[in-house]
N, C-alpha and C positions, 0 to 999 in steps of 0.2 A: 532164835524166836521159834515158836511155836509151830507146829505143824499140823496140817489137819490131812489124814487122803483121803480122797472122796472119791465116788464113783463119777461116772465123766459124763452122767445125764443131770446128775445134781450140780457138777462144776457148770455144765452149760446155763441151769440156772440164775449164777450166779453175775457170773457172765453179761445175762441177760435183764437182769436188776432185782430177781427174786430179792426181797429184803431180808425176811425171816428166816431163821432155821433153830431148829431146838438141840442141845446137848449138854449133857451131865455134866454140870461146873466141878463136879467133885474131879472127874477124871482129868481134867485141865487146866483148874486153878485159874481160869481167865479172869479181870479182873477189865473193869471199866475201860473201853478205848483202848486196848491191848492191838498191838498188830499178832495178826497169824499169813503162815503161808499155806495157802489152799495147794496139795500137790493133786493133780490129775491121776490116778493110778494104771489109766488107759494110755493115755498120750505125755504122761510128764509133766505137760504143761502146768505155771504154779501162775497164781493172782496172792498177791497182797492185799488184805482187808483189813479195816479196823473194824471191833467187834464191842459195841454198846449194849449192855445187857439190859433186857425191858423183864419187868415181871407182868403176866398177864393170866385173868384167871378165867377159869373152864369156860365160862361164857363168851369171853372174848376169844379163847384157843378157838373153840367151837365155830364161831361166826369167820373167824381168821380161815379156818381147814375148809368152812364150808363156801366160802371162797375160792379158793383153792382149787376145791373140786370142779365146780360151777366153772372154771378156766380150763381145767384138767380133764378132766371125767363127767361120772353122774352123780350129783349130789344126795341123790339116795343112798348111794355104794356108804357112804359116811357112817351110815346107823348101821352098817350090814355086816361090818367088818370090826373084829376086836381093836380099842383106840391102838395098841402099839402095832400092830399093823399099818394102819390107814398111816400115822404118822411117819411108818419108815415107807410106804410106798407114794403122799406125797410129796413127802423133803428128798426122797431118793437118799436116804443116807440111816444106815444101821444103827440100832439103838440096845446096845446088848441089856441086858437085865434091867430093864425098862420100868416096869414096876416096883422092884426093891427099892427106887428111891423114894415111894411115895407121891403125892400127886403134883408135890411142888418141882413145876418146869421153870427151866429157863430158856427163854430165847433171847436171841438176838440180833441185831442191825448191822447188816453189814455193808461198810464202805470202802469201793476199791482206791487203793493207794497208789500213786507211781514208785518202782522201787527209786 
């Protein structure tokens, strides 16, 4: 089973029901509804999730990030930081060499699964 090592604050968002996050498909090779183990790198707690790939256009991504910022921070901040940094801030998931992959974003819906 694929495993993603993630920060505690993002792990908590998953537990609380945040449904979408972005990763580079090329690095992990996920297919629709692949089961993935999320490992909290600080507490070693794990969750099993199913990932369903969704494709969002830039406008939809902006709407989604703006909605997160309305609940997590100041919406106007979205336009004052580089997109790569804001994605990392909002999702609490560090994306290396993000823009080298072009504008194609791969978002996934998360569904918790009982082990």
